[in-house]
GULUM-215068 format. One record per residue (C-alpha): residue in three letters; residue number from 1; x, y, z. Coordinates in steps of 0.1 Angstrom, whole numbers, plus 5000, padded with zeros to 4 digits. Layout:
N
@resn=ALA; resi=NUM; px=X; py=Y; pz=Z .
...
// end
This chain:
408
@resn=MET; resi=1; px=3019; py=6462; pz=6846 .
@resn=THR; resi=2; px=3051; py=6474; pz=6834 .
@resn=SER; resi=3; px=3050; py=6510; pz=6834 .
@resn=THR; resi=4; px=3037; py=6507; pz=6871 .
@resn=THR; resi=5; px=3069; py=6482; pz=6880 .
@resn=THR; resi=6; px=3094; py=6510; pz=6862 .
@resn=ALA; resi=7; px=3074; py=6537; pz=6882 .
@resn=ILE; resi=8; px=3079; py=6514; pz=6920 .
@resn=TRP; resi=9; px=3118; py=6526; pz=6915 .
@resn=LYS; resi=10; px=3116; py=6562; pz=6909 .
@resn=GLN; resi=11; px=3103; py=6575; pz=6941 .
@resn=PRO; resi=12; px=3111; py=6602; pz=6963 .
@resn=ALA; resi=13; px=3137; py=6600; pz=6991 .
@resn=GLN; resi=14; px=3110; py=6600; pz=7018 .
@resn=VAL; resi=15; px=3087; py=6573; pz=7005 .
@resn=TRP; resi=16; px=3121; py=6550; pz=7002 .
@resn=ALA; resi=17; px=3127; py=6563; pz=7041 .
@resn=VAL; resi=18; px=3090; py=6551; pz=7053 .
@resn=ALA; resi=19; px=3095; py=6516; pz=7031 .
@resn=PHE; resi=20; px=3129; py=6508; pz=7049 .
@resn=ALA; resi=21; px=3114; py=6514; pz=7083 .
@resn=CYS; resi=22; px=3085; py=6489; pz=7073 .
@resn=VAL; resi=23; px=3106; py=6464; pz=7065 .
@resn=VAL; resi=24; px=3124; py=6469; pz=7096 .
@resn=ALA; resi=25; px=3090; py=6468; pz=7118 .
@resn=PHE; resi=26; px=3079; py=6439; pz=7099 .
@resn=MET; resi=27; px=3110; py=6419; pz=7110 .
@resn=GLY; resi=28; px=3098; py=6424; pz=7148 .
@resn=ILE; resi=29; px=3072; py=6399; pz=7140 .
@resn=GLY; resi=30; px=3094; py=6372; pz=7138 .
@resn=LEU; resi=31; px=3126; py=6380; pz=7151 .
@resn=VAL; resi=32; px=3122; py=6363; pz=7181 .
@resn=ASP; resi=33; px=3117; py=6330; pz=7168 .
@resn=PRO; resi=34; px=3152; py=6317; pz=7163 .
@resn=ILE; resi=35; px=3163; py=6329; pz=7197 .
@resn=LEU; resi=36; px=3136; py=6317; pz=7221 .
@resn=PRO; resi=37; px=3156; py=6286; pz=7232 .
@resn=ALA; resi=38; px=3186; py=6308; pz=7238 .
@resn=ILE; resi=39; px=3166; py=6331; pz=7260 .
@resn=ALA; resi=40; px=3152; py=6305; pz=7281 .
@resn=ASP; resi=41; px=3181; py=6291; pz=7288 .
@resn=SER; resi=42; px=3202; py=6323; pz=7298 .
@resn=LEU; resi=43; px=3175; py=6339; pz=7313 .
@resn=GLN; resi=44; px=3162; py=6304; pz=7334 .
@resn=ALA; resi=45; px=3129; py=6304; pz=7318 .
@resn=SER; resi=46; px=3105; py=6278; pz=7311 .
@resn=PRO; resi=47; px=3090; py=6278; pz=7274 .
@resn=PHE; resi=48; px=3059; py=6288; pz=7289 .
@resn=GLU; resi=49; px=3075; py=6319; pz=7304 .
@resn=THR; resi=50; px=3095; py=6325; pz=7269 .
@resn=GLU; resi=51; px=3063; py=6323; pz=7248 .
@resn=LEU; resi=52; px=3046; py=6352; pz=7265 .
@resn=LEU; resi=53; px=3076; py=6370; pz=7245 .
@resn=PHE; resi=54; px=3048; py=6368; pz=7218 .
@resn=THR; resi=55; px=3015; py=6375; pz=7240 .
@resn=SER; resi=56; px=3028; py=6408; pz=7250 .
@resn=TYR; resi=57; px=3036; py=6417; pz=7221 .
@resn=LEU; resi=58; px=3003; py=6406; pz=7202 .
@resn=ALA; resi=59; px=2982; py=6415; pz=7230 .
@resn=VAL; resi=60; px=2994; py=6448; pz=7232 .
@resn=THR; resi=61; px=2996; py=6453; pz=7197 .
@resn=GLY; resi=62; px=2959; py=6443; pz=7185 .
@resn=LEU; resi=63; px=2945; py=6464; pz=7216 .
@resn=ALA; resi=64; px=2963; py=6492; pz=7207 .
@resn=MET; resi=65; px=2946; py=6493; pz=7172 .
@resn=LEU; resi=66; px=2915; py=6495; pz=7182 .
@resn=VAL; resi=67; px=2925; py=6537; pz=7192 .
@resn=THR; resi=68; px=2960; py=6544; pz=7164 .
@resn=SER; resi=69; px=2934; py=6556; pz=7140 .
@resn=TRP; resi=70; px=2918; py=6577; pz=7163 .
@resn=ILE; resi=71; px=2952; py=6591; pz=7175 .
@resn=SER; resi=72; px=2968; py=6594; pz=7136 .
@resn=SER; resi=73; px=2937; py=6613; pz=7126 .
@resn=ARG; resi=74; px=2944; py=6642; pz=7152 .
@resn=ILE; resi=75; px=2979; py=6646; pz=7156 .
@resn=GLY; resi=76; px=2990; py=6635; pz=7120 .
@resn=ALA; resi=77; px=3008; py=6607; pz=7102 .
@resn=LYS; resi=78; px=3044; py=6619; pz=7109 .
@resn=LYS; resi=79; px=3040; py=6626; pz=7143 .
@resn=THR; resi=80; px=3025; py=6587; pz=7148 .
@resn=LEU; resi=81; px=3052; py=6575; pz=7127 .
@resn=LEU; resi=82; px=3078; py=6588; pz=7148 .
@resn=ILE; resi=83; px=3060; py=6581; pz=7179 .
@resn=GLY; resi=84; px=3059; py=6543; pz=7170 .
@resn=LEU; resi=85; px=3097; py=6546; pz=7159 .
@resn=ALA; resi=86; px=3105; py=6561; pz=7190 .
@resn=LEU; resi=87; px=3093; py=6535; pz=7213 .
@resn=ILE; resi=88; px=3103; py=6507; pz=7191 .
@resn=VAL; resi=89; px=3136; py=6519; pz=7194 .
@resn=VAL; resi=90; px=3133; py=6526; pz=7233 .
@resn=PHE; resi=91; px=3119; py=6494; pz=7243 .
@resn=ALA; resi=92; px=3140; py=6472; pz=7219 .
@resn=LEU; resi=93; px=3167; py=6483; pz=7236 .
@resn=LEU; resi=94; px=3155; py=6481; pz=7267 .
@resn=CYS; resi=95; px=3147; py=6442; pz=7259 .
@resn=ALA; resi=96; px=3187; py=6438; pz=7249 .
@resn=LEU; resi=97; px=3196; py=6450; pz=7281 .
@resn=SER; resi=98; px=3171; py=6429; pz=7302 .
@resn=GLY; resi=99; px=3185; py=6408; pz=7331 .
@resn=SER; resi=100; px=3151; py=6387; pz=7336 .
@resn=VAL; resi=101; px=3124; py=6371; pz=7313 .
@resn=ASP; resi=102; px=3098; py=6391; pz=7329 .
@resn=SER; resi=103; px=3116; py=6422; pz=7322 .
@resn=VAL; resi=104; px=3118; py=6414; pz=7281 .
@resn=ILE; resi=105; px=3081; py=6402; pz=7284 .
@resn=GLY; resi=106; px=3066; py=6440; pz=7295 .
@resn=PHE; resi=107; px=3092; py=6460; pz=7276 .
@resn=ARG; resi=108; px=3081; py=6437; pz=7242 .
@resn=ALA; resi=109; px=3045; py=6448; pz=7252 .
@resn=GLY; resi=110; px=3057; py=6483; pz=7247 .
@resn=TRP; resi=111; px=3076; py=6475; pz=7214 .
@resn=GLY; resi=112; px=3039; py=6459; pz=7205 .
@resn=LEU; resi=113; px=3026; py=6498; pz=7215 .
@resn=GLY; resi=114; px=3049; py=6514; pz=7190 .
@resn=ASN; resi=115; px=3047; py=6486; pz=7163 .
@resn=ALA; resi=116; px=3005; py=6490; pz=7162 .
@resn=LEU; resi=117; px=3013; py=6531; pz=7156 .
@resn=PHE; resi=118; px=3036; py=6526; pz=7130 .
@resn=ILE; resi=119; px=3024; py=6499; pz=7107 .
@resn=SER; resi=120; px=2986; py=6515; pz=7111 .
@resn=THR; resi=121; px=3002; py=6547; pz=7094 .
@resn=ALA; resi=122; px=3030; py=6536; pz=7075 .
@resn=LEU; resi=123; px=3009; py=6523; pz=7041 .
@resn=ALA; resi=124; px=2986; py=6557; pz=7040 .
@resn=THR; resi=125; px=3022; py=6579; pz=7042 .
@resn=ILE; resi=126; px=3037; py=6561; pz=7013 .
@resn=VAL; resi=127; px=3003; py=6561; pz=6989 .
@resn=GLY; resi=128; px=3003; py=6599; pz=6997 .
@resn=ALA; resi=129; px=3041; py=6605; pz=6988 .
@resn=ALA; resi=130; px=3046; py=6582; pz=6961 .
@resn=SER; resi=131; px=3047; py=6587; pz=6922 .
@resn=GLY; resi=132; px=3035; py=6563; pz=6897 .
@resn=GLY; resi=133; px=3000; py=6562; pz=6916 .
@resn=SER; resi=134; px=2987; py=6538; pz=6944 .
@resn=ALA; resi=135; px=2990; py=6510; pz=6922 .
@resn=ALA; resi=136; px=3033; py=6513; pz=6922 .
@resn=ALA; resi=137; px=3026; py=6521; pz=6961 .
@resn=ILE; resi=138; px=3012; py=6489; pz=6970 .
@resn=ILE; resi=139; px=3033; py=6472; pz=6954 .
@resn=LEU; resi=140; px=3062; py=6487; pz=6971 .
@resn=TYR; resi=141; px=3045; py=6482; pz=7002 .
@resn=GLU; resi=142; px=3040; py=6444; pz=6991 .
@resn=ALA; resi=143; px=3076; py=6441; pz=6987 .
@resn=ALA; resi=144; px=3085; py=6460; pz=7022 .
@resn=LEU; resi=145; px=3063; py=6434; pz=7040 .
@resn=GLY; resi=146; px=3073; py=6404; pz=7022 .
@resn=LEU; resi=147; px=3108; py=6411; pz=7028 .
@resn=GLY; resi=148; px=3101; py=6420; pz=7066 .
@resn=ILE; resi=149; px=3083; py=6385; pz=7072 .
@resn=ALA; resi=150; px=3113; py=6369; pz=7057 .
@resn=ILE; resi=151; px=3143; py=6383; pz=7068 .
@resn=GLY; resi=152; px=3133; py=6387; pz=7103 .
@resn=PRO; resi=153; px=3138; py=6352; pz=7115 .
@resn=LEU; resi=154; px=3170; py=6348; pz=7091 .
@resn=LEU; resi=155; px=3185; py=6377; pz=7112 .
@resn=GLY; resi=156; px=3173; py=6369; pz=7142 .
@resn=GLY; resi=157; px=3191; py=6335; pz=7135 .
@resn=ILE; resi=158; px=3224; py=6349; pz=7124 .
@resn=LEU; resi=159; px=3226; py=6375; pz=7151 .
@resn=GLY; resi=160; px=3214; py=6349; pz=7178 .
@resn=GLU; resi=161; px=3244; py=6328; pz=7175 .
@resn=GLN; resi=162; px=3264; py=6357; pz=7189 .
@resn=SER; resi=163; px=3237; py=6362; pz=7217 .
@resn=TRP; resi=164; px=3198; py=6364; pz=7224 .
@resn=ARG; resi=165; px=3209; py=6402; pz=7227 .
@resn=ALA; resi=166; px=3221; py=6407; pz=7196 .
@resn=PRO; resi=167; px=3190; py=6407; pz=7174 .
@resn=PHE; resi=168; px=3175; py=6433; pz=7201 .
@resn=PHE; resi=169; px=3204; py=6457; pz=7195 .
@resn=GLY; resi=170; px=3204; py=6452; pz=7157 .
@resn=VAL; resi=171; px=3165; py=6464; pz=7157 .
@resn=VAL; resi=172; px=3180; py=6491; pz=7180 .
@resn=VAL; resi=173; px=3203; py=6503; pz=7152 .
@resn=LEU; resi=174; px=3179; py=6496; pz=7122 .
@resn=MET; resi=175; px=3151; py=6516; pz=7139 .
@resn=ALA; resi=176; px=3171; py=6545; pz=7146 .
@resn=ILE; resi=177; px=3183; py=6551; pz=7112 .
@resn=ALA; resi=178; px=3146; py=6547; pz=7098 .
@resn=PHE; resi=179; px=3137; py=6572; pz=7124 .
@resn=LEU; resi=180; px=3162; py=6596; pz=7115 .
@resn=ALA; resi=181; px=3150; py=6592; pz=7078 .
@resn=VAL; resi=182; px=3116; py=6600; pz=7084 .
@resn=LEU; resi=183; px=3124; py=6631; pz=7106 .
@resn=VAL; resi=184; px=3144; py=6644; pz=7079 .
@resn=LEU; resi=185; px=3131; py=6634; pz=7048 .
@resn=LEU; resi=186; px=3092; py=6629; pz=7052 .
@resn=ARG; resi=187; px=3083; py=6666; pz=7043 .
@resn=GLY; resi=188; px=3056; py=6684; pz=7027 .
@resn=PRO; resi=189; px=3022; py=6695; pz=7041 .
@resn=GLU; resi=190; px=2995; py=6667; pz=7054 .
@resn=GLY; resi=191; px=2963; py=6666; pz=7037 .
@resn=PRO; resi=192; px=2931; py=6678; pz=7059 .
@resn=ARG; resi=193; px=2924; py=6652; pz=7088 .
@resn=THR; resi=194; px=2890; py=6637; pz=7094 .
@resn=PRO; resi=195; px=2888; py=6630; pz=7133 .
@resn=ILE; resi=196; px=2878; py=6593; pz=7135 .
@resn=PRO; resi=197; px=2857; py=6588; pz=7167 .
@resn=PHE; resi=198; px=2870; py=6568; pz=7196 .
@resn=SER; resi=199; px=2841; py=6546; pz=7198 .
@resn=ALA; resi=200; px=2842; py=6538; pz=7158 .
@resn=PRO; resi=201; px=2862; py=6498; pz=7161 .
@resn=PHE; resi=202; px=2841; py=6489; pz=7190 .
@resn=THR; resi=203; px=2811; py=6497; pz=7174 .
@resn=ALA; resi=204; px=2822; py=6480; pz=7146 .
@resn=LEU; resi=205; px=2825; py=6444; pz=7156 .
@resn=GLY; resi=206; px=2787; py=6448; pz=7161 .
@resn=ARG; resi=207; px=2780; py=6443; pz=7128 .
@resn=PRO; resi=208; px=2772; py=6407; pz=7119 .
@resn=ALA; resi=209; px=2793; py=6400; pz=7090 .
@resn=LEU; resi=210; px=2824; py=6419; pz=7106 .
@resn=ALA; resi=211; px=2819; py=6396; pz=7143 .
@resn=VAL; resi=212; px=2817; py=6366; pz=7120 .
@resn=LEU; resi=213; px=2848; py=6371; pz=7102 .
@resn=ALA; resi=214; px=2869; py=6383; pz=7133 .
@resn=ILE; resi=215; px=2857; py=6352; pz=7152 .
@resn=ALA; resi=216; px=2867; py=6328; pz=7127 .
@resn=ALA; resi=217; px=2903; py=6352; pz=7127 .
@resn=PHE; resi=218; px=2905; py=6347; pz=7163 .
@resn=PHE; resi=219; px=2905; py=6308; pz=7160 .
@resn=TYR; resi=220; px=2925; py=6312; pz=7129 .
@resn=ASN; resi=221; px=2954; py=6329; pz=7146 .
@resn=ILE; resi=222; px=2956; py=6307; pz=7174 .
@resn=GLY; resi=223; px=2967; py=6282; pz=7145 .
@resn=PHE; resi=224; px=2991; py=6307; pz=7127 .
@resn=PHE; resi=225; px=3009; py=6316; pz=7161 .
@resn=ILE; resi=226; px=3009; py=6280; pz=7174 .
@resn=LEU; resi=227; px=3029; py=6271; pz=7145 .
@resn=LEU; resi=228; px=3051; py=6303; pz=7144 .
@resn=ALA; resi=229; px=3061; py=6306; pz=7180 .
@resn=PHE; resi=230; px=3057; py=6269; pz=7194 .
@resn=SER; resi=231; px=3080; py=6253; pz=7166 .
@resn=PRO; resi=232; px=3115; py=6264; pz=7174 .
@resn=PHE; resi=233; px=3111; py=6242; pz=7203 .
@resn=PRO; resi=234; px=3106; py=6209; pz=7187 .
@resn=LEU; resi=235; px=3126; py=6216; pz=7161 .
@resn=GLY; resi=236; px=3156; py=6213; pz=7183 .
@resn=PHE; resi=237; px=3181; py=6233; pz=7160 .
@resn=GLY; resi=238; px=3204; py=6263; pz=7169 .
@resn=ALA; resi=239; px=3198; py=6301; pz=7163 .
@resn=MET; resi=240; px=3207; py=6296; pz=7126 .
@resn=GLY; resi=241; px=3188; py=6265; pz=7121 .
@resn=ILE; resi=242; px=3154; py=6280; pz=7135 .
@resn=GLY; resi=243; px=3161; py=6310; pz=7113 .
@resn=PHE; resi=244; px=3167; py=6295; pz=7081 .
@resn=THR; resi=245; px=3137; py=6275; pz=7086 .
@resn=PHE; resi=246; px=3111; py=6305; pz=7094 .
@resn=PHE; resi=247; px=3131; py=6322; pz=7063 .
@resn=GLY; resi=248; px=3115; py=6299; pz=7042 .
@resn=TRP; resi=249; px=3082; py=6301; pz=7061 .
@resn=GLY; resi=250; px=3086; py=6339; pz=7051 .
@resn=VAL; resi=251; px=3089; py=6334; pz=7016 .
@resn=ALA; resi=252; px=3062; py=6311; pz=7015 .
@resn=LEU; resi=253; px=3040; py=6331; pz=7031 .
@resn=ALA; resi=254; px=3050; py=6364; pz=7012 .
@resn=VAL; resi=255; px=3050; py=6347; pz=6977 .
@resn=THR; resi=256; px=3010; py=6331; pz=6980 .
@resn=SER; resi=257; px=2996; py=6364; pz=6995 .
@resn=VAL; resi=258; px=3012; py=6388; pz=6968 .
@resn=TRP; resi=259; px=3008; py=6362; pz=6938 .
@resn=VAL; resi=260; px=2990; py=6332; pz=6948 .
@resn=ALA; resi=261; px=2959; py=6351; pz=6969 .
@resn=PRO; resi=262; px=2948; py=6372; pz=6942 .
@resn=LEU; resi=263; px=2950; py=6350; pz=6917 .
@resn=LEU; resi=264; px=2926; py=6325; pz=6936 .
@resn=MET; resi=265; px=2902; py=6354; pz=6944 .
@resn=ARG; resi=266; px=2897; py=6359; pz=6908 .
@resn=ARG; resi=267; px=2886; py=6328; pz=6898 .
@resn=VAL; resi=268; px=2872; py=6317; pz=6931 .
@resn=PRO; resi=269; px=2846; py=6330; pz=6956 .
@resn=ARG; resi=270; px=2864; py=6346; pz=6989 .
@resn=THR; resi=271; px=2841; py=6325; pz=7011 .
@resn=ARG; resi=272; px=2850; py=6293; pz=6990 .
@resn=VAL; resi=273; px=2886; py=6301; pz=6992 .
@resn=ILE; resi=274; px=2886; py=6304; pz=7031 .
@resn=LEU; resi=275; px=2865; py=6268; pz=7035 .
@resn=ILE; resi=276; px=2892; py=6250; pz=7013 .
@resn=VAL; resi=277; px=2922; py=6267; pz=7027 .
@resn=LEU; resi=278; px=2915; py=6264; pz=7061 .
@resn=PRO; resi=279; px=2912; py=6225; pz=7062 .
@resn=LEU; resi=280; px=2942; py=6219; pz=7043 .
@resn=LEU; resi=281; px=2956; py=6243; pz=7071 .
@resn=ALA; resi=282; px=2942; py=6218; pz=7097 .
@resn=ILE; resi=283; px=2957; py=6186; pz=7076 .
@resn=ASP; resi=284; px=2989; py=6201; pz=7079 .
@resn=LEU; resi=285; px=2991; py=6208; pz=7112 .
@resn=VAL; resi=286; px=2982; py=6176; pz=7123 .
@resn=VAL; resi=287; px=3007; py=6159; pz=7101 .
@resn=ALA; resi=288; px=3034; py=6184; pz=7120 .
@resn=GLY; resi=289; px=3018; py=6168; pz=7152 .
@resn=LEU; resi=290; px=3023; py=6135; pz=7143 .
@resn=LEU; resi=291; px=3059; py=6138; pz=7127 .
@resn=VAL; resi=292; px=3069; py=6165; pz=7151 .
@resn=GLU; resi=293; px=3101; py=6139; pz=7160 .
@resn=SER; resi=294; px=3117; py=6142; pz=7125 .
@resn=ALA; resi=295; px=3132; py=6178; pz=7121 .
@resn=ALA; resi=296; px=3128; py=6172; pz=7087 .
@resn=ALA; resi=297; px=3094; py=6168; pz=7085 .
@resn=LEU; resi=298; px=3084; py=6192; pz=7105 .
@resn=VAL; resi=299; px=3101; py=6218; pz=7089 .
@resn=THR; resi=300; px=3082; py=6209; pz=7057 .
@resn=CYS; resi=301; px=3053; py=6214; pz=7075 .
@resn=ILE; resi=302; px=3064; py=6247; pz=7087 .
@resn=VAL; resi=303; px=3069; py=6259; pz=7050 .
@resn=ILE; resi=304; px=3040; py=6245; pz=7036 .
@resn=GLY; resi=305; px=3022; py=6260; pz=7068 .
@resn=GLY; resi=306; px=3040; py=6297; pz=7055 .
@resn=LEU; resi=307; px=3022; py=6287; pz=7020 .
@resn=LEU; resi=308; px=2986; py=6287; pz=7031 .
@resn=LEU; resi=309; px=2991; py=6313; pz=7057 .
@resn=GLY; resi=310; px=2998; py=6335; pz=7034 .
@resn=ILE; resi=311; px=2966; py=6328; pz=7012 .
@resn=MET; resi=312; px=2945; py=6331; pz=7046 .
@resn=ASN; resi=313; px=2957; py=6361; pz=7053 .
@resn=THR; resi=314; px=2949; py=6382; pz=7019 .
@resn=VAL; resi=315; px=2916; py=6364; pz=7015 .
@resn=LEU; resi=316; px=2908; py=6370; pz=7054 .
@resn=THR; resi=317; px=2912; py=6410; pz=7054 .
@resn=GLU; resi=318; px=2900; py=6416; pz=7019 .
@resn=ALA; resi=319; px=2867; py=6396; pz=7030 .
@resn=VAL; resi=320; px=2869; py=6423; pz=7063 .
@resn=MET; resi=321; px=2869; py=6451; pz=7037 .
@resn=GLU; resi=322; px=2837; py=6440; pz=7020 .
@resn=ALA; resi=323; px=2819; py=6429; pz=7051 .
@resn=THR; resi=324; px=2802; py=6466; pz=7059 .
@resn=ASP; resi=325; px=2799; py=6497; pz=7045 .
@resn=LEU; resi=326; px=2821; py=6508; pz=7073 .
@resn=PRO; resi=327; px=2853; py=6532; pz=7064 .
@resn=ARG; resi=328; px=2879; py=6505; pz=7055 .
@resn=SER; resi=329; px=2906; py=6515; pz=7082 .
@resn=VAL; resi=330; px=2881; py=6513; pz=7110 .
@resn=ALA; resi=331; px=2868; py=6477; pz=7097 .
@resn=SER; resi=332; px=2905; py=6465; pz=7093 .
@resn=SER; resi=333; px=2914; py=6481; pz=7129 .
@resn=ALA; resi=334; px=2886; py=6462; pz=7146 .
@resn=TYR; resi=335; px=2892; py=6432; pz=7129 .
@resn=SER; resi=336; px=2929; py=6434; pz=7134 .
@resn=SER; resi=337; px=2925; py=6439; pz=7171 .
@resn=VAL; resi=338; px=2904; py=6404; pz=7177 .
@resn=ARG; resi=339; px=2925; py=6384; pz=7151 .
@resn=PHE; resi=340; px=2959; py=6392; pz=7175 .
@resn=LEU; resi=341; px=2943; py=6387; pz=7207 .
@resn=GLY; resi=342; px=2937; py=6351; pz=7193 .
@resn=GLY; resi=343; px=2976; py=6354; pz=7182 .
@resn=ALA; resi=344; px=2980; py=6363; pz=7219 .
@resn=VAL; resi=345; px=2966; py=6332; pz=7236 .
@resn=ALA; resi=346; px=2981; py=6306; pz=7214 .
@resn=PRO; resi=347; px=3019; py=6311; pz=7229 .
@resn=PRO; resi=348; px=3016; py=6299; pz=7262 .
@resn=LEU; resi=349; px=2986; py=6275; pz=7251 .
@resn=ALA; resi=350; px=3010; py=6256; pz=7232 .
@resn=ALA; resi=351; px=3035; py=6257; pz=7260 .
@resn=ALA; resi=352; px=3014; py=6245; pz=7285 .
@resn=LEU; resi=353; px=2999; py=6218; pz=7266 .
@resn=TRP; resi=354; px=3034; py=6204; pz=7253 .
@resn=HIS; resi=355; px=3047; py=6204; pz=7293 .
@resn=ALA; resi=356; px=3013; py=6190; pz=7303 .
@resn=PHE; resi=357; px=3011; py=6158; pz=7274 .
@resn=SER; resi=358; px=3036; py=6160; pz=7245 .
@resn=ALA; resi=359; px=3050; py=6183; pz=7216 .
@resn=THR; resi=360; px=3021; py=6166; pz=7194 .
@resn=VAL; resi=361; px=2991; py=6178; pz=7214 .
@resn=PRO; resi=362; px=3000; py=6215; pz=7206 .
@resn=TYR; resi=363; px=2997; py=6211; pz=7167 .
@resn=LEU; resi=364; px=2965; py=6191; pz=7173 .
@resn=VAL; resi=365; px=2949; py=6219; pz=7192 .
@resn=ALA; resi=366; px=2964; py=6244; pz=7163 .
@resn=ALA; resi=367; px=2945; py=6221; pz=7136 .
@resn=ALA; resi=368; px=2912; py=6222; pz=7163 .
@resn=ALA; resi=369; px=2911; py=6258; pz=7163 .
@resn=VAL; resi=370; px=2914; py=6260; pz=7129 .
@resn=LEU; resi=371; px=2888; py=6238; pz=7121 .
@resn=VAL; resi=372; px=2863; py=6260; pz=7147 .
@resn=ALA; resi=373; px=2877; py=6291; pz=7122 .
@resn=ALA; resi=374; px=2859; py=6270; pz=7094 .
@resn=LEU; resi=375; px=2830; py=6263; pz=7110 .
@resn=VAL; resi=376; px=2821; py=6294; pz=7125 .
@resn=ILE; resi=377; px=2826; py=6305; pz=7081 .
@resn=PHE; resi=378; px=2802; py=6281; pz=7069 .
@resn=LEU; resi=379; px=2775; py=6285; pz=7096 .
@resn=GLY; resi=380; px=2778; py=6322; pz=7091 .
@resn=ARG; resi=381; px=2780; py=6319; pz=7050 .
@resn=SER; resi=382; px=2747; py=6335; pz=7046 .
@resn=THR; resi=383; px=2758; py=6362; pz=7062 .
@resn=LEU; resi=384; px=2789; py=6367; pz=7045 .
@resn=ALA; resi=385; px=2771; py=6363; pz=7011 .
@resn=HIS; resi=386; px=2778; py=6396; pz=7001 .
@resn=ILE; resi=387; px=2817; py=6396; pz=7002 .
@resn=ASP; resi=388; px=2819; py=6372; pz=6970 .
@resn=ASP; resi=389; px=2812; py=6404; pz=6948 .
@resn=GLU; resi=390; px=2836; py=6431; pz=6949 .
@resn=PRO; resi=391; px=2828; py=6464; pz=6932 .
@resn=ASP; resi=392; px=2856; py=6473; pz=6909 .
@resn=ASP; resi=393; px=2860; py=6510; pz=6920 .
@resn=ALA; resi=394; px=2870; py=6496; pz=6955 .
@resn=ALA; resi=395; px=2901; py=6479; pz=6942 .
@resn=VAL; resi=396; px=2928; py=6501; pz=6950 .
@resn=GLU; resi=397; px=2912; py=6510; pz=6985 .
@resn=ASP; resi=398; px=2909; py=6474; pz=6994 .
@resn=ALA; resi=399; px=2945; py=6460; pz=6986 .
@resn=GLU; resi=400; px=2955; py=6491; pz=7007 .
@resn=ALA; resi=401; px=2935; py=6478; pz=7038 .
@resn=ILE; resi=402; px=2943; py=6445; pz=7031 .
@resn=LEU; resi=403; px=2984; py=6449; pz=7031 .
@resn=ILE; resi=404; px=2974; py=6467; pz=7068 .
@resn=GLY; resi=405; px=2954; py=6439; pz=7080 .
@resn=ASP; resi=406; px=2983; py=6418; pz=7066 .
@resn=ALA; resi=407; px=3012; py=6435; pz=7084 .
@resn=ALA; resi=408; px=2993; py=6445; pz=7123 .
// end
């Protein structure tokens, strides 16, 4: 472990360029969280309209994941990375300059396309260029993922104190630097390309084990994104308070995803971990709904939710990698697509429930969705029995695919 840790810091410049771009790309997941109330106020938008900022981003990211492997297998990794980064720069700038919430919603969709192209290619690029072997590269990617998830809401909160537009301008600057770094520093010939059929991810969803996991992930992500995207409204904090809250959430998620989940999976079968953690997450969401009027209680539930979500992200995605004999990039793309379509449904659903009933109801619906996910896994456990036996020679490849799924 010591030699691997040492190797992480001895990387060529091109690896650091892609790793930096990864941090910034992953920041986009939670960046808008702290400024949702500010956008609603400034653009005279309802909470339902504001939540569509998540929906457009997640829906396009999910749909694009079905074709990104097909694209990158034909034009190469560097071009795919640069196109993704360029799209994020352009659409983040257009978000910052927008004068209506409808425009921001539309431009967030373009941002989602760029993000899908980038994140689906970044890990393979780091692994291919890193020194010290795949293990060092994967740990470096994990660090970038964790940093991005944690820093995104914090940066959004700090810049959001100035203006709701400031976080978007911040992303433009950082992503432009990342684009130039990748353009200049990512050099050398790429390996031989193996074109992936366009139909591969669609065909993959016909496999029973993958279908069970994808359906479970659809409902699980409803719970995930109700907690993430709806909570800024009942919290009642300013941008900075929301940013610090979800910084804690992101740190919790990163810690359990990187360290706790692998520890659990070495001792407990994957399906059992899922069937233990999902009910715990449902309880956390119910408590959040019942105590939603207390900001301190809600913050506590959000951070505890981050701990549980980190475990689930890693365990579910690793289960997907063992579910079929398909190429892992194909299985990951198919699964991630369905998973994030569930996430796209959640934010406006939560806003509509809040408007029609109360702030408690969205969390209760989130808990019910998580329990549906657990029921799907329980009913499909015979189909999933083989995912609890992992062949040793697949460990590194699985780890790579897990990180792609978590980042998506």
